[in-house]
C-alpha positions as CSV (number, residue, x, y, z in Angstrom):
1,X,68.0,60.8,138.7
2,X,71.2,59.6,140.4
3,X,71.1,55.9,140.8
4,X,71.7,54.5,144.3
5,X,74.1,51.8,143.1
6,X,76.3,54.3,141.3
7,X,77.4,56.1,144.4
8,X,78.9,53.2,146.4
9,X,81.4,50.6,145.1
10,X,80.2,47.0,145.5
11,X,83.2,46.4,147.8
12,X,81.9,49.0,150.2
13,X,78.3,47.7,150.4
14,X,77.3,46.8,153.9
15,X,76.5,43.1,154.5
16,X,73.7,42.4,156.9
17,X,70.7,44.3,157.9
18,X,69.5,47.0,160.2
19,X,66.7,47.0,162.8
20,X,63.3,46.1,161.2
21,X,60.7,48.9,160.9
22,X,57.5,48.6,163.0
23,X,54.9,46.1,162.0
24,X,52.3,47.3,159.4
25,X,48.7,47.9,160.5
26,X,45.9,45.6,159.4
27,X,45.6,47.4,156.1
28,X,49.2,46.7,155.3
29,X,50.4,50.2,155.9
30,X,53.3,51.2,158.2
31,X,52.2,52.1,161.6
32,X,51.3,55.7,161.9
33,X,50.3,57.8,164.8
34,X,48.8,61.3,165.1
35,X,51.2,64.2,165.4
36,X,52.1,65.0,169.1
37,X,51.6,61.4,170.3
38,X,55.2,60.3,170.1
39,X,56.1,57.3,168.0
40,X,57.9,57.2,164.6
41,X,58.5,59.6,161.7
42,X,59.6,58.8,158.2
43,X,61.9,60.6,155.6
44,X,61.9,59.7,151.9
45,X,63.2,61.0,148.6
46,X,59.5,61.0,147.7
47,X,58.5,63.0,150.7
48,X,57.3,66.5,151.4
49,X,58.2,68.6,154.4
50,X,54.6,69.9,154.4
51,X,53.3,66.4,155.3
52,X,52.9,64.8,158.7
53,X,55.9,62.5,158.3
54,X,53.9,59.7,159.9
55,X,53.6,57.5,156.8
56,X,56.4,55.6,155.2
57,X,55.0,56.2,151.7
58,X,52.8,58.9,150.2
59,X,49.1,58.1,150.5
60,X,46.8,57.6,147.5
61,X,45.6,61.2,147.6
62,X,49.2,62.4,147.7
63,X,48.4,64.8,150.5
64,X,50.2,63.1,153.3
65,X,53.3,60.9,153.7
66,X,56.9,61.1,154.8
67,X,59.1,64.1,155.2
68,X,61.7,65.0,152.6
69,X,64.5,66.2,154.9
70,X,66.3,65.2,158.1
71,X,65.8,68.7,159.5
72,X,62.0,68.6,159.2
73,X,62.0,65.2,160.9
74,X,64.2,66.5,163.7
75,X,62.0,69.5,164.3
76,X,58.9,67.1,164.4
77,X,60.6,64.9,167.0
78,X,61.3,68.0,169.1
79,X,57.7,69.2,168.9
80,X,56.3,65.7,169.6
81,X,58.5,65.3,172.6
82,X,57.5,68.8,173.9
83,X,53.8,67.9,173.6
84,X,54.4,64.5,175.3
85,X,56.2,66.2,178.1
86,X,59.3,64.0,177.8
87,X,62.2,63.7,175.5
88,X,63.2,60.9,173.2
89,X,61.6,57.5,172.6
90,X,61.3,58.1,168.8
91,X,62.7,56.6,165.6
92,X,63.1,58.5,162.4
93,X,63.0,55.9,159.6
94,X,64.9,56.9,156.5
95,X,63.8,55.3,153.2
96,X,66.3,54.2,150.7
97,X,67.5,56.5,148.0
98,X,69.8,59.4,147.4
99,X,69.7,62.7,149.4
100,X,71.8,65.5,148.1
101,X,72.9,67.6,151.0
102,X,73.7,71.3,150.9
103,X,74.9,71.6,154.5
104,X,75.6,69.5,157.6
105,X,72.9,68.0,159.8
106,X,73.0,69.0,163.5
107,X,71.5,67.5,166.6
108,X,71.9,69.3,170.0
109,X,71.0,68.4,173.6
110,X,67.3,69.0,172.9
111,X,67.4,66.3,170.3
112,X,68.7,63.6,172.6
113,X,66.9,60.9,174.5
114,X,67.2,59.0,177.7
115,X,67.7,55.3,178.7
116,X,64.0,54.6,178.4
117,X,63.3,57.0,175.5
118,X,66.2,56.9,173.1
119,X,66.2,58.6,169.7
120,X,67.3,56.9,166.5
121,X,67.8,57.7,162.9
122,X,67.7,54.4,161.0
123,X,67.6,53.1,157.5
124,X,64.2,51.4,156.7
125,X,64.7,47.7,156.6
126,X,67.5,46.8,154.2
127,X,67.1,49.9,151.9
128,X,70.3,51.7,151.1
129,X,70.4,55.3,152.1
130,X,72.9,57.7,150.6
131,X,73.4,61.2,152.0
132,X,75.7,62.9,149.5
133,X,77.7,66.0,150.3
134,X,77.9,67.0,146.7
135,X,76.2,67.5,143.3
136,X,75.8,65.4,140.3
137,X,77.4,66.8,137.2
138,X,75.8,65.9,133.8
139,X,76.5,68.7,131.5
140,X,79.8,67.4,130.0
141,X,80.6,68.3,126.4
142,X,83.7,67.9,124.2
143,X,86.5,70.4,124.6
144,X,86.6,72.8,121.6
145,X,88.7,75.8,122.9
146,X,92.0,75.7,120.8
147,X,93.9,77.2,123.7
148,X,92.8,74.4,126.1
149,X,93.3,71.7,123.4
150,X,96.9,72.9,122.8
151,X,97.6,72.4,126.5
152,X,96.6,68.7,126.4
153,X,98.5,65.8,125.0
154,X,97.4,64.7,121.5
155,X,95.9,61.4,122.8
156,X,93.7,63.3,125.3
157,X,92.2,65.9,123.0
158,X,89.3,63.8,121.8
159,X,88.8,62.0,125.2
160,X,88.7,64.9,127.7
161,X,85.3,66.4,128.4
162,X,84.4,69.6,130.0
163,X,81.5,70.8,132.3
164,X,80.6,74.3,133.4
165,X,80.1,74.1,137.2
166,X,79.0,77.7,137.3
167,X,76.1,76.8,135.1
168,X,75.1,74.4,137.7
169,X,75.3,77.0,140.5
170,X,78.5,75.6,141.9
171,X,80.9,78.5,142.6
172,X,82.7,77.6,145.8
173,X,85.6,75.2,144.9
174,X,87.6,75.3,148.0
175,X,91.3,75.1,147.9
176,X,94.0,72.4,147.9
177,X,95.7,73.8,151.0
178,X,99.2,73.2,152.5
179,X,97.9,70.1,154.3
180,X,100.2,67.4,155.8
181,X,102.3,66.4,158.7
182,X,102.1,68.9,161.7
183,X,99.5,70.9,159.9
184,X,95.8,71.4,160.5
185,X,93.1,69.1,159.2
186,X,91.0,71.3,156.9
187,X,88.2,70.5,154.4
188,X,89.4,69.3,151.0
189,X,88.8,71.3,148.0
190,X,86.2,70.2,145.4
191,X,86.8,66.5,144.4
192,X,85.4,64.5,141.5
193,X,83.9,61.0,142.0
194,X,82.9,58.5,139.2
195,X,80.5,55.7,140.1
196,X,81.5,55.8,143.7
197,X,85.2,55.9,143.1
198,X,87.5,58.9,143.6
199,X,89.1,60.1,140.4
200,X,92.8,61.2,140.2
201,X,93.5,65.0,140.2
202,X,95.8,65.4,137.1
203,X,99.4,64.6,138.2
204,X,102.9,63.5,137.2
205,X,104.1,60.9,137.6
206,X,100.8,58.9,137.7
207,X,102.1,56.5,140.2
208,X,105.1,56.7,142.5
209,X,107.3,59.7,142.8
210,X,110.0,61.8,141.2
211,X,113.1,62.8,143.1
212,X,114.7,66.1,144.0
213,X,118.0,66.6,142.2
214,X,119.5,69.0,144.7
215,X,118.7,71.6,147.4
216,X,121.5,74.2,146.7
217,X,119.8,76.9,148.9
218,X,119.9,74.5,151.8
219,X,117.0,72.6,153.5
220,X,115.2,75.8,154.6
221,X,115.8,77.7,151.4
222,X,112.2,77.1,150.1
223,X,113.5,75.9,146.7
224,X,115.1,72.9,145.0
225,X,116.2,71.8,141.6
226,X,114.7,69.0,139.5
227,X,116.3,68.2,136.2
228,X,113.7,66.9,133.8
229,X,112.4,68.1,130.4
230,X,108.8,67.7,131.8
231,X,109.1,70.9,133.7
232,X,108.5,73.0,130.6
233,X,104.9,71.8,130.6
234,X,104.3,73.2,134.1
235,X,105.9,76.6,133.8
236,X,102.7,78.5,133.1
237,X,100.3,76.3,135.1
238,X,98.3,78.8,137.2
239,X,97.7,76.7,140.3
240,X,100.5,74.2,140.5
241,X,101.1,72.1,143.6
242,X,103.5,69.5,144.9
243,X,103.1,66.7,147.3
244,X,106.1,65.0,148.8
245,X,108.1,63.4,151.5
246,X,110.6,66.2,151.6
247,X,113.2,65.0,154.2
248,X,111.8,62.1,156.2
249,X,109.7,59.2,155.1
250,X,107.2,59.7,157.9
251,X,106.4,63.3,157.1
252,X,104.6,64.5,153.9
253,X,103.0,67.8,153.0
254,X,101.5,69.7,150.0
255,X,103.3,72.8,148.8
256,X,102.2,75.4,146.3
257,X,104.6,76.3,143.6
258,X,105.7,79.9,143.5
259,X,107.8,79.8,140.3
260,X,109.8,77.5,138.0
261,X,113.1,78.6,136.4
262,X,113.7,76.6,133.3
263,X,117.3,77.9,133.0
264,X,118.3,76.8,136.5
265,X,115.8,73.9,136.7
266,X,114.7,75.4,140.1
267,X,111.3,75.1,141.6
268,X,110.4,77.7,144.3
269,X,107.4,77.2,146.7
270,X,105.2,79.4,148.8
271,X,105.6,79.3,152.6
272,X,105.5,77.3,154.7
273,X,107.6,75.1,152.4
274,X,108.3,71.4,152.7
275,X,108.1,69.8,156.1
276,X,111.7,69.7,157.6
277,X,112.8,71.5,154.4
278,X,113.9,70.1,151.0
279,X,116.7,67.4,150.6
280,X,118.4,65.9,147.6
281,X,117.0,62.5,146.5
282,X,113.6,62.9,148.3
283,X,110.3,62.1,146.8
284,X,107.6,64.2,145.4
285,X,105.0,64.5,142.5
286,X,103.3,67.3,140.7
287,X,99.5,67.8,140.8
288,X,96.7,70.0,139.7
289,X,98.0,70.7,136.2
290,X,95.8,70.5,133.1
291,X,98.8,69.6,131.0
292,X,99.1,66.3,132.8
293,X,95.5,65.2,132.2
294,X,96.5,62.5,129.8
295,X,95.0,59.2,131.1
296,X,91.4,58.1,131.8
297,X,90.2,58.7,135.3
298,X,92.0,62.0,135.6
299,X,90.5,65.5,136.1
300,X,91.3,69.1,136.5
301,X,89.3,72.2,137.6
302,X,90.1,75.6,136.3
303,X,89.0,77.6,139.4
304,X,89.0,80.9,137.4
305,X,86.5,79.8,134.9
306,X,84.7,77.1,136.8
307,X,85.3,74.6,134.0
308,X,85.8,71.0,135.1
309,X,87.9,68.8,132.7
310,X,87.5,65.0,132.9
311,X,88.6,61.9,131.0
312,X,86.0,59.5,132.1
313,X,87.1,55.8,132.6
314,X,83.9,54.7,130.8
315,X,81.2,56.4,128.8
316,X,79.3,58.8,131.0
317,X,75.7,58.1,132.1
318,X,73.4,60.3,134.1
319,X,74.5,60.4,137.7
320,X,77.9,58.9,137.1
321,X,79.9,62.0,138.1
322,X,79.5,63.8,141.4
323,X,81.6,66.7,142.8
324,X,81.9,67.3,146.5
325,X,80.5,70.6,147.8
326,X,79.7,70.4,151.5
327,X,82.6,71.6,153.6
328,X,81.4,70.9,157.1
329,X,80.8,67.5,158.9
330,X,77.8,65.9,157.4
331,X,76.4,65.1,160.9
332,X,77.2,66.7,164.2
333,X,75.8,65.4,167.5
334,X,76.6,68.1,170.1
335,X,75.7,67.6,173.8
336,X,73.0,65.0,173.0
337,X,72.7,61.6,174.6
338,X,71.1,58.3,173.7
339,X,71.1,59.1,170.0
340,X,71.8,56.3,167.4
341,X,72.5,56.7,163.6
342,X,72.1,53.3,162.0
343,X,72.4,51.9,158.5
344,X,73.0,55.3,156.8
345,X,75.5,56.2,154.2
346,X,77.5,59.4,154.1
347,X,79.6,60.2,151.1
348,X,81.2,62.6,148.6
349,X,81.8,65.5,151.0
350,X,84.8,67.7,151.6
351,X,85.0,67.3,155.3
352,X,84.1,64.6,157.9
353,X,81.2,62.2,158.1
354,X,80.1,62.5,161.7
355,X,81.3,64.4,164.8
356,X,80.1,63.6,168.3
357,X,81.0,66.0,171.1
358,X,79.8,65.6,174.7
359,X,76.8,63.5,175.8
360,X,76.7,59.8,176.4
361,X,75.4,56.5,175.0
362,X,75.5,57.8,171.5
363,X,76.1,55.2,168.6
364,X,77.1,55.6,165.0
365,X,76.2,52.0,164.0
366,X,76.1,50.1,160.8
367,X,76.8,53.2,158.7
368,X,78.9,53.7,155.6
369,X,81.4,56.5,155.1
370,X,83.1,56.8,151.8
371,X,84.8,59.4,149.6
372,X,85.1,62.0,152.4
373,X,87.8,64.8,152.3
374,X,89.0,64.3,155.9
375,X,88.0,61.6,158.4
376,X,84.9,59.4,158.9
377,X,83.9,59.8,162.5
378,X,85.2,61.8,165.5
379,X,84.1,61.0,169.1
380,X,85.4,64.1,170.7
381,X,84.5,67.0,168.4
382,X,88.0,67.8,167.2
383,X,88.4,68.4,163.5
384,X,91.8,70.2,163.4
385,X,95.3,68.9,163.9
386,X,94.3,66.6,166.8
387,X,97.5,64.6,166.8
388,X,99.6,67.7,167.1
389,X,97.3,69.1,169.8
390,X,97.7,66.0,171.9
391,X,101.5,66.1,171.6
392,X,101.5,69.8,172.6
393,X,99.0,69.2,175.5
394,X,98.8,65.7,176.7
395,X,96.0,66.7,179.2
396,X,93.8,68.1,176.4
397,X,90.1,67.8,177.1
398,X,88.4,66.7,174.0
399,X,84.8,66.8,175.2
400,X,84.2,63.2,174.0
401,X,81.5,62.4,176.5
402,X,81.2,58.8,177.9
403,X,80.1,55.5,176.5
404,X,79.9,56.8,172.9
405,X,80.8,54.5,170.1
406,X,81.4,53.7,166.4
407,X,80.1,50.2,165.8
408,X,80.1,48.0,162.7
409,X,80.6,50.8,160.2
410,X,82.3,50.6,156.8
411,X,84.9,53.3,156.0
412,X,86.8,53.8,152.8
413,X,88.4,56.4,150.6
414,X,88.8,59.0,153.3
415,X,91.2,61.9,152.9
416,X,92.7,62.0,156.5
417,X,92.2,58.9,158.5
418,X,89.2,57.0,159.8
419,X,88.0,57.3,163.4
420,X,89.1,59.7,166.1
421,X,88.2,58.2,169.4
422,X,88.7,60.3,172.6
423,X,87.2,60.2,176.0
424,X,88.3,60.3,179.7
425,X,90.2,62.8,181.8
426,X,94.0,62.3,181.9
427,X,94.3,64.7,184.9
428,X,92.3,62.4,187.1
429,X,92.7,59.2,185.0
430,X,89.0,58.9,184.8
431,X,88.0,56.6,182.0
432,X,85.8,57.6,179.1
433,X,84.5,54.2,178.1
434,X,84.1,55.1,174.5
435,X,84.6,52.5,171.8
436,X,85.4,51.8,168.2
437,X,84.4,48.2,167.4
438,X,83.7,45.9,164.5
439,X,84.5,48.5,161.8
440,X,86.0,47.9,158.5
441,X,88.4,50.7,157.4
442,X,90.3,50.7,154.2
443,X,92.1,53.2,151.9
444,X,92.0,55.8,154.6
445,X,94.6,58.4,153.6
446,X,94.0,59.6,150.1
447,X,95.3,63.1,150.8
448,X,97.4,63.4,153.9
449,X,99.5,60.3,154.0
450,X,101.2,60.4,157.5
451,X,99.9,60.5,161.1
452,X,96.3,60.3,160.0
453,X,95.6,56.7,161.2
454,X,92.6,54.5,160.6
455,X,91.9,54.8,164.3
456,X,93.4,57.4,166.7
457,X,92.5,56.5,170.3
458,X,93.3,59.1,173.0
459,X,92.3,60.2,176.5
460,X,91.8,57.4,179.1
461,X,90.0,54.1,179.2
462,X,88.6,53.6,175.7
463,X,88.4,50.5,173.6
464,X,89.4,49.6,170.0
465,X,88.3,46.1,169.2
466,X,87.4,43.7,166.3
467,X,88.2,46.3,163.6
468,X,89.6,45.3,160.2
469,X,92.1,47.8,158.9
470,X,93.7,47.6,155.6
471,X,95.5,49.4,152.7
472,X,97.0,52.5,154.2
473,X,100.3,54.3,153.7
474,X,101.2,54.9,157.4
475,X,99.9,54.1,160.9
476,X,96.9,51.9,161.3
477,X,96.2,52.5,165.0
478,X,97.8,55.4,166.9
479,X,97.5,55.6,170.7
480,X,97.8,58.5,173.0
481,X,96.8,58.4,176.7
482,X,96.3,55.7,179.4
483,X,94.4,52.5,180.1
484,X,93.2,51.9,176.6
485,X,92.5,48.4,175.3
486,X,93.3,47.5,171.7
487,X,92.3,43.9,171.0
488,X,91.1,41.5,168.3
489,X,91.9,43.8,165.4
490,X,93.4,42.9,162.1
491,X,95.8,45.2,160.3
492,X,96.7,44.2,156.8
493,X,98.9,46.0,154.2
494,X,99.4,49.2,156.1
495,X,102.7,51.3,156.3
496,X,102.9,50.8,152.5
497,X,104.5,54.1,151.6
498,X,106.5,55.2,154.6
499,X,109.4,54.4,156.9
500,X,110.2,54.5,160.6
501,X,106.5,53.6,161.2
502,X,104.3,51.2,163.0
503,X,101.0,49.6,162.1
504,X,100.3,50.1,165.8
505,X,102.1,53.2,167.1
506,X,102.6,55.1,170.4
507,X,105.6,57.0,171.8
508,X,107.5,59.9,173.2
509,X,105.7,60.0,176.6
510,X,106.7,58.0,179.7
511,X,103.3,58.8,181.3
512,X,101.1,57.0,178.7
513,X,100.8,53.8,180.7
514,X,98.4,51.0,181.4
515,X,97.6,50.3,177.8
516,X,96.9,46.8,176.5
517,X,97.6,45.6,173.0
518,X,96.4,42.0,172.7
519,X,95.1,39.4,170.3
520,X,95.6,41.4,167.2
521,X,96.8,40.1,163.8
522,X,99.2,42.0,161.6
523,X,100.0,40.8,158.1
524,X,102.1,42.2,155.2
525,X,103.3,45.3,157.1
526,X,105.5,47.8,155.2
527,X,105.6,46.2,151.8
528,X,105.8,48.7,149.0
529,X,107.6,51.5,150.8
530,X,110.7,53.4,149.7
531,X,114.0,51.5,149.3
532,X,115.4,50.6,152.7
533,X,112.2,51.4,154.5
534,X,111.7,50.0,157.9
535,X,108.1,49.3,159.0
536,X,107.1,47.7,162.3
537,X,104.0,45.9,163.3
538,X,103.9,47.2,166.9
539,X,106.0,50.3,167.6
540,X,106.6,51.5,171.1
541,X,108.6,54.5,170.0
542,X,110.8,57.0,171.8
543,X,110.5,55.6,175.4
544,X,106.9,54.5,175.3
545,X,106.4,52.7,178.6
546,X,104.1,50.6,180.7
547,X,102.3,48.7,177.9
548,X,101.2,45.1,177.8
549,X,101.7,43.5,174.3
550,X,100.1,40.0,174.7
551,X,99.0,37.2,172.3
552,X,99.4,39.1,169.0
553,X,100.3,37.4,165.7
554,X,102.6,39.2,163.3
555,X,103.0,37.6,159.8
556,X,105.4,39.2,157.4
557,X,106.7,42.6,158.7
558,X,110.0,44.3,159.0
559,X,110.1,44.3,162.8
560,X,107.4,42.6,164.7
561,X,107.8,44.6,167.9
562,X,110.1,47.5,168.6
563,X,110.9,48.6,172.1
564,X,112.3,52.0,171.6
565,X,114.0,52.8,174.8
566,X,111.0,52.7,177.0
567,X,110.4,51.0,180.4
568,X,108.1,48.6,182.2
569,X,106.7,47.1,179.0
570,X,105.7,43.4,178.7
571,X,106.1,41.6,175.4
572,X,104.4,38.3,176.3
573,X,103.1,35.3,174.4
574,X,103.3,36.7,170.9
575,X,103.8,34.8,167.7
576,X,106.0,36.1,164.8
577,X,105.9,34.5,161.4
578,X,108.4,35.3,158.6
579,X,109.4,38.7,160.0
580,X,112.8,40.2,159.2
581,X,113.2,40.5,162.9
582,X,110.6,39.5,165.6
583,X,111.6,41.7,168.4
584,X,114.0,44.7,168.4
585,X,114.9,46.5,171.6
586,X,117.3,49.5,171.9
587,X,118.6,51.9,174.5
588,X,118.1,55.1,172.5
589,X,118.3,57.2,175.6
590,X,122.0,56.5,175.6
591,X,122.4,57.0,171.9
592,X,120.6,59.1,169.3
593,X,118.0,60.4,171.9
594,X,120.6,61.9,174.3
595,X,119.0,65.3,173.7
596,X,115.9,64.2,175.6
597,X,117.9,63.7,178.7
598,X,120.6,66.4,178.6
599,X,118.1,69.3,178.5
600,X,118.4,70.0,174.7
601,X,114.8,68.7,174.1
602,X,113.1,68.2,177.5
603,X,109.8,67.0,176.1
604,X,109.8,63.7,178.1
605,X,110.4,65.5,181.4
606,X,107.9,68.3,180.6
607,X,105.2,65.6,180.2
608,X,106.2,64.1,183.4
609,X,105.7,67.5,185.1
610,X,102.4,68.1,183.3
611,X,100.8,65.0,185.0
612,X,102.6,65.6,188.4
613,X,104.1,62.0,188.1
614,X,105.2,62.1,191.7
615,X,101.7,62.7,193.1
616,X,98.4,60.8,192.8
617,X,96.6,59.7,190.7
618,X,99.6,59.0,188.5
619,X,102.1,58.0,191.3
620,X,99.5,55.7,192.9
621,X,98.3,54.1,189.6
622,X,101.9,53.8,188.1
623,X,104.3,53.8,191.0
624,X,107.3,53.4,188.7
625,X,106.7,57.0,187.5
626,X,107.2,58.5,190.9
627,X,111.0,57.6,190.9
628,X,111.7,57.7,187.2
629,X,113.6,61.1,187.1
630,X,116.2,59.8,189.7
631,X,116.4,56.2,188.4
632,X,118.6,56.5,185.3
633,X,115.7,57.5,182.9
634,X,117.7,57.0,179.8
635,X,118.1,53.2,180.6
636,X,115.3,50.9,179.4
637,X,114.6,49.2,182.7
638,X,111.8,46.9,183.8
639,X,110.9,45.4,180.4
640,X,109.8,41.7,180.0
641,X,110.2,39.6,176.9
642,X,108.8,36.2,177.7
643,X,107.1,33.2,176.0
644,X,107.3,34.6,172.4
645,X,107.6,32.4,169.4
646,X,109.4,32.8,166.2
647,X,108.6,30.9,162.9
648,X,111.0,32.0,160.2
649,X,113.2,35.2,160.1
650,X,115.3,36.7,162.8
651,X,114.3,36.7,166.5
652,X,115.6,39.1,169.1
653,X,118.1,41.9,168.9
654,X,118.9,43.5,172.3
655,X,121.1,46.5,173.3
656,X,124.5,45.8,174.9
657,X,125.0,46.4,178.6
658,X,121.6,45.4,180.0
659,X,121.7,43.2,183.1
660,X,119.2,40.8,184.6
661,X,118.0,43.6,186.8
662,X,117.1,45.7,183.8
663,X,115.4,43.1,181.5
664,X,113.5,39.8,182.0
665,X,114.2,37.5,179.1
666,X,112.6,34.1,179.6
667,X,111.0,31.1,178.0
668,X,111.0,32.4,174.5
669,X,111.0,29.9,171.5
670,X,113.4,31.2,168.9
671,X,115.1,28.1,167.6
672,X,113.7,25.1,165.8
673,X,110.3,24.5,164.2
674,X,107.3,25.7,166.2
675,X,105.0,23.4,164.2
676,X,102.3,25.9,163.4
677,X,99.0,24.3,162.5
678,X,98.3,25.9,159.1
679,X,99.7,29.5,158.7
680,X,98.8,29.6,155.0
681,X,95.1,29.4,156.2
682,X,95.7,31.9,159.1
683,X,95.8,29.1,161.6
684,X,98.9,30.2,163.5
685,X,98.6,28.3,166.8
686,X,101.1,25.5,167.3
687,X,100.0,21.9,166.7
688,X,99.4,19.8,169.8
689,X,102.7,18.0,169.5
690,X,104.7,21.3,169.2
691,X,107.6,21.9,171.6
692,X,106.3,25.5,172.0
693,X,103.8,24.4,174.7
694,X,106.6,23.5,177.0
695,X,107.5,27.1,177.3
696,X,104.1,27.9,178.9
697,X,102.8,29.5,175.7
698,X,99.0,29.9,175.6
699,X,96.8,29.5,172.6
700,X,95.8,32.6,170.8
701,X,91.9,32.9,170.3
702,X,92.3,33.4,166.5
703,X,88.6,32.8,165.8
704,X,87.8,36.0,167.8
705,X,90.1,38.2,165.8
706,X,88.6,40.6,163.3
707,X,85.0,41.7,162.6
708,X,82.3,39.6,164.0
709,X,78.6,39.0,163.2
710,X,76.2,41.3,164.9
711,X,72.9,42.9,164.3
712,X,74.5,45.1,161.6
713,X,76.7,42.6,159.9
714,X,75.7,39.3,158.3
715,X,79.3,38.1,158.3
C-alpha cells in the first residue's frame, strides 16, 4: 500500500490544523445521523460506497461506515438536501490516507450551499489526505534487452530499471507537446515522481543549456546548427525534443526534432518551430532521449512499447514511484456557491489541481497542490493560454464569479504557474472581489518557464495578499486589469532564468489603471539568469499607467522599479537595498517603441478604443484617459517619484527632456547612510535617529508582510 508520507516532501507539509470534526457521541463514536436528515458524511480509504457514509470508521460488524469515494459522498449530499427540502449545510469529512483517482471530481450548481447552509469537503482533524492523479508503479526489474543496454552509457546499464506500464493497464501516456510562450496550456504527458519529488526526464545537458552554433537558414528557417559530437547519440532517437530560449530570454518553447544531419551538424524541427525563430548563441537543451539516461533520478518512457526506464535515486520500496495519469483538473466547481475544500492534498496529475467557474463565496483553503502538470488553482475556469487570451481581448469575461478565493494553500512543483485569479467586469469596471491570500508557492514552472506566474490576477477589483512566492524562473505576480490590490507579499529568488522580466509585472495597456502594489518585499531577484540578464523587482512595462507603488522593500535586484514609458504612476515611500539601480524610468515611446505610436503596431490605441476611454465608466473613473490620445501619448507624463530611500547601489536614472510639468521628483533620499535598523535580519526600517524621517518617509509595516497565522496555518 502506498505510504502517505512518501507522496509529499517534508518541505511541503502543511503546518497547522483544519477545522475539528464534530464531537463524538456518549459512546465515543463520531456523531452520526440517519440518511436524509442532513448532517455530515464521511469518506475513508477503508470505506465502502454501499454503506451509509454516516460513520467515520467501519463499525464492528463491518456492515456500515464511511464511503470510499468523493462521488458517492457528493451524491449522498444531494439526496439528503433533496429530502430535507433545502440545499447545503453539510460537511463531508475525508479521513487521512491516499486516494488514487482515475478522473476529476466535479461539483455543479446543485452541489452548492447558501449563507446559512454551506457545503464543505474537509480533512478529518489533522489527518493528511492525498488525492493522487496517478498510479503507483512497483513492477521494476533490471534491463536485460541487449539493444536497450547498448543505448545506455556503461555506468547506467546496471543501475537503470524498467517497468512495463501496459502490464499495469496504463496505456495513455499523453504527449510532450509544443508548449511554451504564446502557446496553449495543455495537460502534460505522463510524468514520474519518486517519494513526492518530480524526476528528471532524460536530458542533456543535465543542468543549464547548450548554445546554437548558427542559424544559416535564417530565424524562420526551422533549423539550426549545433557542432558537438554528442549529436551522434541522438540521431536515431524516436521522439526527441528540444526546449530553449530561441531568440529572447523571456520566451521559451518546446520543439520536436524532425531530423539530425550529422554531416552538416544541422537540427531541423517540426512546426511551429522556435518562438521568434532560431538565433545563433541562444540557449537550448535536448530531452526525452534514452541515450542520455545516465544519472540517478532520470527516467525515460518508450511510448511504443510502454516500457518505463528509471535510475532511482535510492533503492525502490513499495509506493516510491508514481506516474501521473489523470489529464483533467482534479476538482472542478462549476456554478456552485458556498463550497469549501479544506485541508486536502492534490498531487501527481497531468493537469490542474482545482478550477472554479462562476458561483460565489467558494474557498479552496488550507489545501496542498504539488507535482501537477499545469497550474494549481484557477478562479475563472480558464485552462488554456489565459495570458495570451487577455492580451488579445482585454475585456475577456472569465466567468470567475464573486468572492471566491484561494486561502492558505501550499503549492509546489507545478508545471505552468500557480494561481489564476480572475473576476469582475472590465466593460463596466465592476469588481469581482476574489482573492488569493496567505498561500506559499514555490518551484512553480517546471515545464513552461515564461509567462506562467505564481499568481496571475486579472479582471477588476481582486486581491493578492500575504503570499510567499519563491524559486521561479520568470514572473512571480503578473497583473492584467483594473483596481486590483497586491499587498503584503514576499517574492524571493524569482526571475532566476530569464531577462527583461519583473518579479511583479504588468504592461502594454494604458487602460489598466487603479492598481495598488504596496507593502511587498522582494529579495534576490534575477540572480542566476543568463549573462547580461536584466531582472526587475517591479516592472511597469511598455506604458503601464495609473499604478500606485507604495511602501515596498526591494533587497538585491537588478532594477528595483522600472517605469517603462507609462503615465500617472506614483512611486512613493519605497526602500531599495543593494540594487544595481533603485529606480529606472524611460521615455520609450520616443525611442524603441515608436511603432506603437506611428501606426506600425497600434495595440496601445486599439486597447483604448476597446474600453471607450473617452466615455464612462473609464473616462469618469480615470479622467486622464479621456484626453490621452491628443496629449502627446508617447511622453511619460504625470508620474511621481517621491520619498523613496536608497541603501547601497545606484539610485535614479531618468530620461532626458522631461520638465517639472511632466514629472514630480521630490523628497527622495539617495545620498548618505539611511541607517537601516537591521537589514541582515530583514528589519529594513530606518532607526529613529535616521535622517530619512525628515523627508516624510513613513515606516513600512514589515511584521505584516508574508504569510500569517490563521485557522489553517500554525505559523
